[in-house]
C-alpha positions as CSV (number, residue, x, y, z in Angstrom):
1,M,-5.1,77.0,20.0
2,K,-8.6,76.0,20.8
3,K,-9.9,78.0,17.9
4,F,-7.5,76.3,15.6
5,I,-8.6,72.9,16.8
6,F,-12.3,73.9,16.4
7,F,-11.8,74.9,12.8
8,L,-9.6,71.9,12.0
9,S,-12.4,69.6,13.4
10,L,-15.0,71.5,11.4
11,F,-12.9,71.1,8.3
12,L,-12.5,67.4,8.9
13,V,-16.2,66.9,9.5
14,N,-17.0,68.7,6.3
15,F,-14.3,66.9,4.4
16,I,-15.6,63.5,5.5
17,A,-19.2,64.5,4.8
18,A,-18.1,65.7,1.3
19,K,-16.6,62.3,0.6
20,E,-19.6,60.3,1.6
21,P,-20.5,58.1,-1.4
22,I,-23.6,58.5,-3.4
23,K,-25.8,55.5,-2.5
24,V,-27.5,53.5,-5.3
25,A,-30.2,51.0,-4.3
26,C,-30.9,48.4,-6.9
27,V,-34.4,47.1,-6.1
28,G,-35.9,44.1,-8.0
29,N,-36.5,40.4,-8.3
30,S,-34.3,37.5,-9.1
31,I,-32.8,39.2,-12.1
32,T,-31.4,42.0,-10.0
33,Y,-30.3,39.4,-7.4
34,G,-28.4,37.5,-10.1
35,T,-30.2,34.2,-10.2
36,G,-28.7,31.8,-12.8
37,L,-25.2,33.4,-12.8
38,Q,-22.2,31.2,-11.9
39,N,-20.7,33.9,-9.8
40,R,-23.6,36.1,-8.7
41,E,-21.4,38.2,-6.4
42,T,-19.2,39.4,-9.2
43,E,-21.4,39.1,-12.3
44,A,-24.7,40.6,-11.3
45,F,-25.3,44.0,-12.8
46,P,-25.4,45.9,-9.4
47,T,-21.8,44.7,-8.8
48,L,-20.8,45.7,-12.4
49,I,-22.4,49.1,-11.9
50,Q,-20.3,49.6,-8.7
51,Q,-17.1,48.9,-10.7
52,M,-18.2,51.3,-13.5
53,L,-19.2,54.1,-11.1
54,G,-16.1,53.8,-8.8
55,D,-15.5,54.7,-5.2
56,D,-17.7,57.8,-5.3
57,Y,-20.7,55.5,-5.3
58,L,-22.0,52.8,-3.0
59,V,-24.2,50.3,-4.8
60,G,-26.5,47.9,-2.9
61,N,-28.2,44.8,-4.3
62,F,-31.7,44.4,-2.9
63,G,-33.0,41.9,-5.4
64,K,-35.5,39.3,-4.1
65,P,-36.0,36.1,-6.2
66,G,-39.7,35.6,-7.1
67,A,-40.8,39.0,-5.9
68,T,-43.8,40.8,-7.5
69,L,-44.6,44.4,-7.7
70,L,-48.2,43.7,-7.0
71,Y,-49.1,43.9,-3.3
72,H,-51.6,41.1,-3.8
73,G,-49.1,39.1,-5.9
74,H,-47.9,35.7,-4.8
75,R,-44.7,37.2,-3.3
76,P,-45.0,41.0,-2.9
77,Y,-41.7,42.7,-2.7
78,V,-43.0,45.1,0.0
79,Q,-43.4,42.1,2.3
80,Q,-39.8,40.9,1.9
81,E,-36.8,41.5,4.1
82,E,-35.0,43.0,1.1
83,F,-37.5,45.8,0.9
84,Q,-36.8,46.8,4.5
85,K,-33.1,46.7,3.9
86,A,-33.5,48.9,0.8
87,L,-35.5,51.4,2.9
88,Q,-32.8,51.4,5.6
89,F,-30.1,52.0,3.0
90,K,-31.8,55.3,2.1
91,G,-30.5,55.4,-1.4
92,D,-29.8,58.7,-3.1
93,I,-30.5,56.9,-6.3
94,V,-33.1,54.1,-6.5
95,V,-33.1,51.8,-9.5
96,I,-36.2,49.6,-9.7
97,H,-36.7,46.6,-11.9
98,L,-39.9,44.8,-11.1
99,G,-42.8,43.3,-13.0
100,V,-41.5,40.1,-14.6
101,N,-43.0,37.9,-11.9
102,D,-46.3,39.8,-12.2
103,T,-46.8,38.0,-15.5
104,D,-47.6,34.9,-13.5
105,P,-51.3,33.8,-14.0
106,R,-51.8,34.1,-10.3
107,N,-51.0,37.8,-10.5
108,W,-51.7,39.9,-13.5
109,P,-55.1,38.4,-14.5
110,N,-56.5,39.0,-11.0
111,Y,-54.8,42.2,-9.9
112,Q,-53.8,44.1,-13.0
113,D,-55.9,47.1,-12.1
114,E,-53.8,47.6,-8.9
115,F,-50.4,47.6,-10.6
116,V,-50.0,51.4,-11.2
117,K,-51.3,52.2,-7.7
118,D,-49.0,49.7,-6.1
119,Y,-46.0,50.9,-8.0
120,L,-46.6,54.5,-7.1
121,S,-46.9,53.4,-3.5
122,L,-43.6,51.6,-3.7
123,I,-41.9,54.7,-5.1
124,D,-43.4,56.9,-2.3
125,S,-41.9,54.5,0.2
126,F,-38.4,55.4,-1.0
127,R,-39.2,59.1,-1.1
128,V,-40.3,59.0,2.5
129,V,-37.0,57.7,3.8
130,N,-35.1,60.0,1.4
131,P,-37.1,62.9,0.0
132,K,-34.3,63.9,-2.3
133,A,-33.9,60.4,-3.8
134,R,-33.6,60.1,-7.5
135,I,-35.9,57.3,-8.7
136,L,-35.2,55.4,-12.0
137,I,-37.6,52.6,-13.0
138,A,-36.9,50.1,-15.7
139,K,-38.9,48.7,-18.6
140,M,-38.6,45.0,-18.0
141,T,-36.1,42.6,-19.5
142,P,-37.5,40.4,-22.3
143,L,-38.8,36.9,-22.0
144,A,-37.8,34.4,-24.6
145,V,-40.3,32.4,-26.7
146,R,-39.0,29.3,-24.9
147,H,-40.8,30.3,-21.8
148,H,-43.4,27.6,-21.0
149,R,-46.3,30.1,-20.7
150,F,-45.2,32.4,-23.5
151,E,-48.3,32.0,-25.7
152,S,-50.7,31.2,-22.9
153,G,-50.5,34.7,-21.5
154,T,-47.0,35.7,-20.5
155,R,-46.1,37.3,-23.8
156,D,-49.2,39.5,-23.8
157,W,-49.2,40.3,-20.1
158,H,-45.5,41.2,-20.3
159,Q,-46.3,43.8,-22.9
160,Q,-49.3,45.1,-20.9
161,I,-47.1,45.5,-17.9
162,Q,-44.5,47.4,-19.9
163,L,-47.2,49.9,-20.9
164,A,-48.3,50.2,-17.3
165,I,-44.7,50.9,-16.2
166,E,-44.6,53.8,-18.8
167,R,-47.7,55.2,-17.1
168,V,-46.2,54.9,-13.7
169,A,-43.2,56.9,-14.8
170,H,-45.5,59.6,-16.1
171,H,-47.6,59.7,-12.9
172,A,-44.7,59.6,-10.5
173,N,-42.5,62.0,-12.5
174,V,-39.6,59.6,-12.3
175,E,-37.0,58.6,-14.9
176,L,-37.8,55.7,-17.2
177,F,-35.0,53.6,-18.7
178,D,-35.2,50.5,-20.8
179,F,-33.8,47.1,-20.2
180,F,-36.0,45.5,-22.9
181,E,-34.6,47.1,-26.1
182,P,-30.9,46.4,-25.6
183,L,-31.5,42.8,-24.5
184,Y,-34.2,41.9,-26.9
185,P,-32.0,40.8,-29.8
186,Y,-30.1,38.4,-27.6
187,P,-32.5,35.6,-26.5
188,N,-29.4,33.4,-26.2
189,F,-28.4,35.5,-23.2
190,L,-31.6,34.3,-21.4
191,K,-30.6,30.7,-20.7
192,D,-33.8,29.7,-19.0
193,A,-35.9,32.2,-21.1
194,V,-36.1,34.6,-18.1
195,H,-32.8,35.3,-16.4
196,P,-30.0,37.1,-18.3
197,D,-26.5,35.4,-18.2
198,K,-23.3,37.3,-17.6
199,H,-23.4,38.9,-21.0
200,G,-27.0,40.0,-20.4
201,H,-26.0,41.5,-17.1
202,Q,-23.1,43.4,-18.8
203,I,-25.7,45.0,-21.1
204,M,-27.9,45.8,-18.1
205,A,-25.0,47.4,-16.2
206,K,-24.1,49.5,-19.2
207,T,-27.7,50.6,-19.5
208,V,-28.0,51.6,-15.9
209,Y,-24.6,53.3,-15.9
210,G,-25.8,55.5,-18.8
211,A,-29.1,56.2,-17.1
212,I,-27.3,57.3,-13.9
213,T,-24.5,59.3,-15.4
214,G,-25.8,60.4,-18.7
215,N,-22.5,59.2,-20.2
216,Y,-23.0,57.2,-23.4
217,G,-19.6,57.7,-24.9
218,G,-20.2,61.0,-26.5
219,L,-21.4,61.8,-30.1
220,Q,-21.6,58.7,-32.3
221,M,-23.3,58.0,-35.6
222,P,-24.6,54.7,-37.1
223,A,-22.2,52.8,-39.2
224,L,-24.2,53.8,-42.4
225,Y,-22.9,57.3,-42.0
226,T,-19.6,57.6,-43.8
227,D,-18.0,59.8,-46.5
228,N,-19.4,59.2,-49.9
229,M,-22.8,58.2,-48.5
230,V,-26.1,58.7,-50.3
231,L,-29.1,60.2,-48.5
232,Q,-32.6,59.8,-49.9
233,C,-33.7,62.8,-51.9
234,Q,-37.1,64.5,-52.4
235,Q,-38.6,63.3,-49.1
236,D,-38.2,64.1,-45.4
237,I,-35.3,62.2,-44.0
238,S,-34.3,61.3,-40.5
239,I,-30.7,61.8,-39.2
240,Q,-30.1,60.1,-35.8
241,G,-27.4,59.1,-33.5
242,I,-26.2,58.8,-29.9
243,S,-24.5,61.4,-27.6
244,N,-24.4,62.0,-23.9
245,A,-27.7,62.8,-22.2
246,N,-29.2,66.3,-22.7
247,E,-26.5,67.4,-25.1
248,E,-27.4,69.9,-27.8
249,I,-26.9,68.5,-31.3
250,T,-26.5,70.6,-34.4
251,V,-27.0,69.0,-37.9
252,Q,-26.0,71.0,-41.0
253,I,-26.3,70.1,-44.7
254,A,-27.2,72.0,-47.9
255,G,-28.0,75.2,-46.1
256,Q,-30.2,73.6,-43.5
257,T,-29.3,73.8,-39.8
258,V,-31.4,71.8,-37.4
259,R,-30.8,71.6,-33.6
260,T,-32.2,69.2,-31.0
261,K,-31.3,67.8,-27.6
262,S,-30.5,64.2,-26.9
263,G,-32.8,62.4,-24.5
264,L,-31.9,60.9,-21.1
265,N,-31.1,57.7,-23.0
266,G,-28.6,59.6,-25.2
267,K,-30.6,59.1,-28.4
268,W,-31.5,61.9,-30.7
269,S,-32.9,62.4,-34.1
270,V,-33.8,65.3,-36.4
271,S,-35.9,65.5,-39.5
272,L,-34.5,67.3,-42.5
273,Q,-36.5,68.9,-45.3
274,P,-36.2,67.1,-48.6
275,L,-32.8,67.4,-50.3
276,K,-32.6,68.1,-54.0
277,A,-31.0,65.2,-55.9
278,G,-27.4,65.8,-56.5
279,G,-24.5,67.2,-54.6
280,P,-21.9,66.8,-53.4
281,Y,-22.9,68.0,-49.9
282,M,-21.1,68.1,-46.6
283,L,-23.0,66.8,-43.6
284,T,-21.8,67.9,-40.2
285,V,-23.1,66.7,-36.8
286,S,-21.8,68.4,-33.7
287,T,-22.0,69.0,-30.0
288,K,-20.0,71.5,-28.0
289,K,-17.3,68.8,-27.5
290,K,-17.2,67.0,-30.8
291,K,-17.8,67.5,-34.4
292,L,-18.3,64.8,-37.1
293,T,-18.0,65.7,-40.8
294,F,-19.1,63.6,-43.7
295,H,-17.7,64.6,-47.1
296,N,-18.8,64.0,-50.6
297,V,-22.4,63.2,-49.6
298,L,-25.0,62.9,-52.4
299,A,-28.7,63.0,-52.4
300,G,-30.4,60.4,-54.5
301,E,-32.4,57.2,-54.6
302,V,-31.4,54.7,-51.9
303,W,-32.3,51.0,-52.3
304,L,-31.8,48.0,-50.1
305,C,-30.7,44.9,-51.9
306,S,-31.1,41.7,-49.9
307,G,-31.8,38.0,-50.0
308,Q,-29.6,35.0,-50.4
309,S,-26.8,33.8,-52.7
310,N,-28.3,34.9,-56.0
311,M,-28.5,38.4,-54.7
312,E,-25.1,38.0,-53.1
313,F,-23.7,36.6,-56.4
314,M,-20.9,39.0,-57.4
315,L,-20.5,40.9,-60.7
316,E,-17.2,39.3,-61.4
317,Q,-18.8,35.8,-61.2
318,S,-21.4,36.7,-63.8
319,N,-21.1,36.6,-67.6
320,I,-20.1,40.2,-67.8
321,S,-17.3,40.8,-70.3
322,Q,-13.9,42.0,-69.0
323,K,-14.1,45.0,-71.3
324,E,-17.4,46.1,-69.7
325,L,-16.2,45.4,-66.2
326,S,-13.0,47.5,-66.8
327,Q,-15.0,50.5,-67.9
328,I,-17.1,50.8,-64.8
329,N,-16.3,54.1,-63.1
330,T,-19.0,56.5,-61.8
331,D,-19.5,58.5,-58.7
332,Q,-23.2,58.7,-59.4
333,I,-23.7,55.2,-58.1
334,R,-22.5,54.6,-54.6
335,L,-22.2,51.1,-53.0
336,Y,-22.5,50.1,-49.3
337,D,-21.5,46.4,-49.4
338,M,-22.2,44.5,-46.2
339,K,-20.4,41.2,-46.6
340,A,-20.6,38.3,-44.1
341,R,-17.5,37.6,-42.0
342,W,-18.0,33.9,-42.4
343,R,-19.5,32.2,-45.4
344,T,-21.9,29.4,-44.7
345,D,-19.8,26.8,-46.6
346,N,-19.6,23.2,-45.5
347,V,-17.2,23.8,-42.7
348,A,-17.2,24.0,-38.9
349,W,-16.6,27.5,-37.6
350,D,-14.0,28.3,-34.9
351,E,-14.6,29.6,-31.4
352,N,-14.0,33.2,-32.4
353,A,-16.7,33.0,-35.1
354,L,-19.2,31.4,-32.7
355,D,-18.7,34.0,-30.0
356,S,-19.0,36.8,-32.5
357,L,-22.3,35.4,-33.8
358,N,-23.7,35.2,-30.3
359,H,-23.1,39.0,-30.1
360,L,-24.7,39.6,-33.5
361,I,-21.3,40.5,-35.0
362,H,-21.7,39.0,-38.5
363,F,-21.1,41.6,-41.2
364,V,-17.7,43.1,-41.9
365,P,-17.5,46.8,-41.2
366,T,-17.7,48.8,-44.4
367,K,-18.2,52.2,-45.9
368,W,-19.8,53.9,-48.9
369,T,-17.7,53.9,-52.0
370,N,-17.9,55.1,-55.6
371,C,-18.8,52.5,-58.1
372,T,-15.6,51.5,-59.9
373,T,-14.2,48.4,-61.5
374,E,-12.7,47.3,-58.2
375,T,-15.7,48.0,-55.9
376,A,-18.3,46.8,-58.4
377,K,-16.7,43.5,-59.3
378,R,-17.2,42.1,-55.8
379,F,-20.7,43.8,-55.4
380,S,-24.0,42.1,-56.1
381,A,-24.4,41.7,-59.9
382,I,-28.2,42.0,-59.7
383,A,-28.0,45.1,-57.5
384,Y,-25.4,46.6,-59.8
385,Y,-27.6,46.1,-62.9
386,F,-30.6,47.4,-61.1
387,G,-28.8,50.5,-59.9
388,K,-27.2,51.2,-63.3
389,M,-30.6,51.1,-65.1
390,L,-32.1,53.4,-62.5
391,Q,-29.2,55.8,-62.8
392,D,-29.3,55.8,-66.6
393,S,-33.1,56.4,-66.6
394,L,-33.5,58.9,-63.7
395,N,-30.1,60.7,-64.1
396,V,-29.8,61.1,-60.3
397,P,-27.4,59.5,-57.8
398,I,-28.2,56.0,-56.7
399,G,-27.2,54.5,-53.4
400,L,-27.2,50.7,-53.1
401,I,-27.0,48.9,-49.8
402,C,-26.4,45.1,-50.2
403,N,-26.5,42.7,-47.2
404,A,-27.4,39.4,-48.9
405,V,-26.3,36.2,-47.2
406,G,-25.9,32.9,-49.1
407,G,-28.4,30.2,-48.1
408,S,-30.4,32.4,-45.7
409,P,-34.0,31.5,-45.2
410,T,-36.8,34.1,-45.2
411,E,-37.4,33.8,-41.5
412,S,-33.9,35.0,-40.7
413,W,-34.8,38.4,-42.2
414,I,-38.0,39.0,-40.2
415,D,-38.0,40.9,-36.9
416,R,-38.3,38.9,-33.7
417,W,-41.4,40.7,-32.5
418,T,-43.4,39.8,-35.7
419,L,-42.4,36.2,-35.4
420,E,-43.2,36.0,-31.7
421,Y,-46.7,37.3,-32.4
422,E,-47.4,35.9,-35.8
423,F,-45.4,32.7,-36.1
424,P,-43.9,31.7,-32.8
425,A,-43.7,28.0,-33.7
426,I,-40.8,28.7,-36.1
427,L,-38.7,30.0,-33.2
428,R,-38.9,26.8,-31.2
429,N,-36.7,23.7,-31.3
430,W,-35.1,25.0,-34.4
431,N,-32.8,22.0,-35.0
432,N,-35.8,19.7,-35.4
433,N,-38.3,22.2,-36.8
434,D,-40.1,21.0,-39.9
435,F,-41.0,24.6,-40.8
436,V,-37.3,25.1,-41.5
437,Q,-35.8,23.5,-44.6
438,E,-33.7,20.4,-43.8
439,W,-30.7,21.7,-45.8
440,V,-30.8,25.0,-43.9
441,R,-30.8,23.2,-40.5
442,G,-28.1,20.8,-41.6
443,R,-25.8,23.5,-42.9
444,A,-26.2,25.5,-39.7
445,Q,-25.5,22.5,-37.6
446,R,-22.3,21.9,-39.5
447,N,-21.1,25.4,-39.1
448,I,-21.7,25.4,-35.3
449,E,-20.8,21.9,-34.5
450,K,-18.0,23.0,-32.3
451,A,-20.3,25.2,-30.2
452,T,-20.6,24.5,-26.4
453,D,-23.4,26.9,-25.9
454,P,-26.8,25.1,-26.4
455,L,-28.3,28.4,-27.5
456,Q,-25.5,29.1,-30.1
457,R,-26.7,31.6,-32.8
458,H,-26.4,31.2,-36.5
459,P,-27.2,33.5,-39.4
460,Y,-29.9,31.1,-40.6
461,H,-31.8,31.3,-37.2
462,P,-35.1,33.2,-37.3
463,A,-34.6,36.9,-36.9
464,F,-30.8,36.7,-36.8
465,L,-30.1,38.6,-40.0
466,F,-32.8,41.1,-39.2
467,E,-31.1,41.8,-35.9
468,S,-27.5,41.9,-37.3
469,G,-28.2,43.3,-40.8
470,I,-31.4,45.3,-40.8
471,L,-31.6,46.6,-37.3
472,P,-28.5,48.7,-37.8
473,M,-30.4,50.7,-40.4
474,K,-33.0,51.9,-37.9
475,D,-34.4,55.2,-39.0
476,F,-32.3,55.4,-42.1
477,T,-34.5,56.5,-45.0
478,I,-34.6,54.3,-48.1
479,K,-36.7,54.4,-51.2
480,G,-37.4,50.7,-51.4
481,A,-36.1,47.2,-51.4
482,I,-35.2,44.5,-54.0
483,W,-35.2,40.9,-52.9
484,Y,-33.9,37.6,-54.4
485,Q,-34.6,34.7,-52.1
486,G,-36.7,31.6,-51.8
487,E,-34.4,28.7,-52.6
488,S,-34.0,28.0,-48.9
489,N,-37.8,27.9,-48.3
490,A,-38.9,26.0,-51.4
491,H,-39.6,22.8,-49.5
492,N,-42.7,24.2,-47.9
493,I,-44.7,26.6,-50.1
494,E,-47.4,27.3,-47.6
495,T,-44.8,28.2,-44.9
496,H,-43.0,30.5,-47.4
497,E,-46.3,32.3,-48.3
498,R,-46.8,33.0,-44.6
499,L,-43.3,34.1,-44.1
500,F,-43.2,36.3,-47.2
501,R,-46.2,38.2,-46.0
502,L,-44.6,38.7,-42.7
503,L,-41.3,39.8,-44.3
504,V,-43.0,42.6,-46.3
505,K,-45.0,43.7,-43.2
506,S,-41.9,43.6,-41.0
507,W,-39.8,45.8,-43.3
508,R,-42.5,48.2,-44.0
509,T,-43.1,48.6,-40.3
510,F,-39.4,48.9,-39.5
511,F,-38.7,51.5,-42.2
512,K,-41.9,53.4,-41.2
513,Q,-43.3,53.2,-44.8
514,T,-46.6,51.4,-45.1
515,S,-46.2,51.2,-48.8
516,L,-42.4,50.7,-49.1
517,P,-41.8,49.5,-52.6
518,F,-40.7,45.8,-52.5
519,Y,-39.7,44.1,-55.8
520,Y,-38.6,40.5,-55.8
521,V,-37.3,37.8,-58.1
522,Q,-39.3,34.7,-58.9
523,L,-37.1,31.6,-58.6
524,S,-35.4,30.5,-61.8
525,S,-35.4,27.2,-63.7
526,I,-33.6,24.2,-62.3
527,D,-34.3,20.5,-61.9
528,R,-35.7,20.7,-58.4
529,P,-39.2,19.2,-58.2
530,S,-40.9,21.8,-56.0
531,W,-39.9,24.8,-57.9
532,T,-42.7,24.8,-60.4
533,H,-45.4,25.2,-57.7
534,F,-43.1,27.6,-55.8
535,R,-42.8,29.9,-58.8
536,D,-46.6,29.9,-59.2
537,S,-47.0,30.6,-55.5
538,Q,-44.7,33.6,-55.8
539,R,-46.8,34.9,-58.7
540,K,-50.0,34.7,-56.7
541,L,-48.4,36.7,-53.8
542,L,-48.3,39.6,-56.2
543,K,-52.0,40.2,-55.7
544,E,-51.7,40.5,-51.9
545,F,-49.8,43.8,-51.7
546,S,-49.6,47.2,-53.3
547,N,-46.2,48.5,-54.5
548,V,-44.8,45.0,-55.1
549,G,-43.5,43.5,-58.3
550,M,-42.0,40.2,-59.4
551,A,-39.2,39.8,-61.9
552,V,-39.4,36.5,-63.9
553,S,-36.0,34.7,-64.2
554,S,-37.0,31.2,-65.5
555,D,-35.8,32.0,-69.0
556,V,-32.2,32.6,-67.8
557,G,-32.1,29.6,-65.5
558,D,-29.7,26.6,-65.6
559,S,-30.9,23.1,-65.2
560,L,-27.9,22.1,-63.0
561,N,-26.7,25.4,-61.4
562,V,-28.7,27.1,-58.7
563,H,-26.6,30.2,-59.5
564,P,-27.2,31.1,-63.2
565,V,-24.6,33.5,-64.4
566,N,-26.7,35.8,-66.6
567,K,-27.7,38.4,-64.0
568,R,-28.2,41.5,-66.2
569,P,-31.8,40.7,-67.3
570,V,-32.8,39.9,-63.7
571,G,-31.4,43.2,-62.4
572,E,-33.0,45.2,-65.2
573,R,-36.4,43.5,-64.8
574,L,-36.4,44.6,-61.1
575,A,-35.5,48.1,-62.3
576,R,-38.4,48.1,-64.7
577,W,-40.8,47.5,-61.8
578,A,-39.2,50.4,-59.9
579,L,-39.2,52.7,-62.9
580,N,-42.8,51.9,-63.7
581,Q,-44.4,51.8,-60.3
582,T,-42.2,53.9,-58.1
583,Y,-41.0,56.5,-60.5
584,H,-44.0,56.4,-62.9
585,K,-41.9,56.0,-66.1
586,N,-43.6,54.9,-69.3
587,L,-42.1,51.5,-69.8
588,T,-43.4,48.0,-69.4
589,A,-43.0,46.7,-65.8
590,S,-43.2,43.0,-66.4
591,G,-43.6,40.1,-68.8
592,P,-47.1,38.6,-69.3
593,L,-48.9,37.8,-66.0
594,I,-52.1,35.6,-66.4
595,S,-55.2,37.6,-65.7
596,S,-58.1,35.4,-66.7
597,A,-59.1,32.3,-68.7
598,K,-62.4,31.4,-70.3
599,A,-63.6,28.5,-72.6
600,Q,-64.3,29.0,-76.3
601,G,-65.6,25.6,-77.3
602,K,-62.7,23.2,-77.2
603,K,-60.2,26.1,-76.8
604,A,-59.2,28.3,-73.9
605,E,-58.9,32.0,-74.3
606,L,-56.3,33.7,-72.0
607,L,-55.9,37.3,-71.1
608,F,-52.6,38.7,-69.6
609,D,-51.6,41.8,-67.8
610,Y,-48.6,43.2,-69.6
611,G,-49.7,41.1,-72.5
612,K,-49.3,43.4,-75.4
613,G,-47.4,41.9,-78.4
614,L,-47.5,38.2,-77.2
615,H,-45.1,36.1,-79.3
616,P,-42.5,33.3,-78.9
617,S,-39.1,34.6,-77.8
618,D,-37.3,32.5,-80.5
619,G,-39.5,33.4,-83.4
620,Q,-40.7,29.8,-83.7
621,T,-44.0,28.4,-82.2
622,I,-45.2,29.2,-78.7
623,I,-44.4,26.2,-76.4
624,G,-44.8,25.4,-72.7
625,F,-48.7,25.3,-72.5
626,E,-50.8,22.3,-71.3
627,V,-54.5,21.8,-70.9
628,S,-56.6,19.5,-68.8
629,S,-60.3,18.7,-68.4
630,D,-60.0,17.5,-64.7
631,G,-56.8,19.1,-63.3
632,D,-55.1,15.8,-62.9
633,F,-54.1,14.8,-66.4
634,F,-52.5,17.5,-68.6
635,F,-51.7,17.4,-72.3
636,P,-49.4,19.5,-74.4
637,A,-51.3,22.4,-76.0
638,K,-50.9,24.5,-79.1
639,A,-51.0,28.3,-78.6
640,I,-51.4,31.2,-80.9
641,S,-51.6,35.0,-80.2
642,E,-54.8,36.5,-81.6
643,N,-56.1,40.1,-81.1
644,G,-54.2,40.6,-77.9
645,K,-55.3,37.2,-76.5
646,L,-53.8,33.8,-76.4
647,I,-55.7,30.9,-77.7
648,V,-54.7,27.5,-76.3
649,W,-56.0,24.0,-77.1
650,N,-55.3,20.3,-77.6
651,D,-57.4,18.5,-80.2
652,E,-57.9,15.5,-77.8
653,V,-59.2,17.6,-74.9
654,N,-62.9,18.4,-75.6
655,N,-63.6,20.4,-72.4
656,P,-60.5,22.3,-71.2
657,C,-61.0,23.3,-67.6
658,F,-57.4,24.0,-66.6
659,V,-54.4,25.6,-68.3
660,R,-50.9,25.7,-67.1
661,Y,-47.7,27.2,-68.5
662,A,-44.0,26.5,-67.9
663,W,-45.0,23.7,-65.5
664,Q,-41.6,22.0,-65.3
665,P,-38.9,22.7,-62.7
666,F,-36.6,23.5,-65.6
667,T,-38.5,25.0,-68.5
668,R,-37.8,26.2,-72.0
669,A,-41.3,27.8,-72.3
670,N,-40.9,30.8,-74.6
671,L,-43.9,33.2,-74.3
672,V,-42.9,36.9,-74.2
673,N,-44.6,40.2,-74.7
674,G,-43.7,43.0,-77.1
675,D,-40.8,44.1,-74.9
676,N,-39.4,40.5,-75.0
677,L,-40.1,40.1,-71.3
678,P,-40.9,36.5,-70.3
679,A,-44.2,35.2,-69.0
680,S,-44.5,33.7,-65.5
681,T,-45.2,30.1,-64.7
682,F,-48.9,29.7,-63.9
683,Q,-51.8,27.4,-63.5
684,I,-55.3,28.7,-63.8
685,E,-58.8,27.2,-63.8
686,I,-61.2,28.2,-66.5
687,N,-64.2,29.9,-65.0
688,E,-66.6,29.8,-67.9
């Protein structure tokens, strides 16, 4: 009997010991504590982690508002009561998120050289009380541009501390996870520019749960991966996705088999050797537990088609004949049509729309489809004509991704990081920001007038469409981009020039192609006063980049309609740039672009790039030119083509110093080259 009692007692002791929960110590500052939450006890991420992990774990919240990692900081965490409690807790897992308060000017400028040493010392403290402790340290949550010290140091010091945290993880051989990346697209979740709200804490809890368990929901692929997709041909391509941590991933296509392992964050990617144009192929992605198969995949040329309403303008709205529309049916052009859930018409959106936008849910889920009458008619007309000309000329599959949004300004398509460092002023006080066109602000305010959240998001907000419509394409290989936008930035030419440069830089950085082809449409003709200067500004931007091109559209404009219906010439002119510059085909890329001007007595002699065969489009006389002796007063000029040059003059102007062409918002200027491609609006000063 005594022996039985002894073994029973031993069993119970072991059983109880086996059931002792795994202790998780959440160490940090006010963000870990839950400052700013209405119900900190239930909404802070340590509490949410407890719910997600279940009874096998015991999670402790040891956050201290205002705490610094730096031992010489204004409130060192190691001197706080919470630190002692965290040590006494003897966590089996220690999750540390510190550093945000170290951006204070009292701290980082003075003691930055001590940060790594102090962090390593903090980690050692937890290892002393529990030598088997598993340590996870976090890259910090972001700070919003609304922070009062953002440009005076906080933005830059925050980034420097992030890099220091990476070094700490390396030196201490601890696990590094990232709070920054998943929260960064949601500055509206940082109500005071620092502390995440309940939605932010939900993101943080999900991040920590994944870091602790390695469970990221199993194998998943980005939304762009569907049956009928087109992968970029003839260059290395990246295939990427999510799985649980440390899973082996096998990717197979066209005789290639590539294996990799997912990281601790669940992310994985493989690089495939160039695929030969054609197909169909079958792409399979698998782990031991799950297999995804994508059928009828083609390899071809993949182009992103973006901008605002004139790119969004559907083929069935154009002047295409019903006969031509009914005959569209090809599997060699594939369409991925990202349509907005809510059009920015003059209406107030409901609560569901507003909440979705705050979570970056803006585009309707879609899939790759063959180009047929039914799919093409609601697809971008310009993108269709662009893709059709490419397919006819190259005889390879073409993949077109369209995510244009009516009325959207340039700044909404630029990534947040670029704007924060290059143009932070456009991110502030948006509703009263003169960098933003008044119509854009007004329409956005109309759409969100029912919002109760003062940080309500809208598709026109800076970086929004990048975060909702471009970011999902991360690491997807494309050949280039076509762009038709500018109407919503035409009020401020200088601002647009700045933004356009940032847009090209942003996309080339994002798609990891320093010379990503980028071909854009010059604004058309319409009776809007600023458009003449705007078109000329767009022309000048051509000289600032390599691998860019501009399609002139002024000859197919409409004096009253901002959406001219004749889209075929515009799409095909974009295709000419691509065929000439990207694919090196022997065809003229553009209409005449002014190159130089010099005086010949009372006349001006003009030279043009793409100027072979200059003549009037209507077979009459060349019209649209003006000359001036002082740049203030211009007079209509005669123009004739002579030996590859254009001679321009007015008998009353004895000393022409300036020449301009098509210098009206709506113009009937008619100069074209031998391929009947129209000349761009321009103004030039005569140098000789």
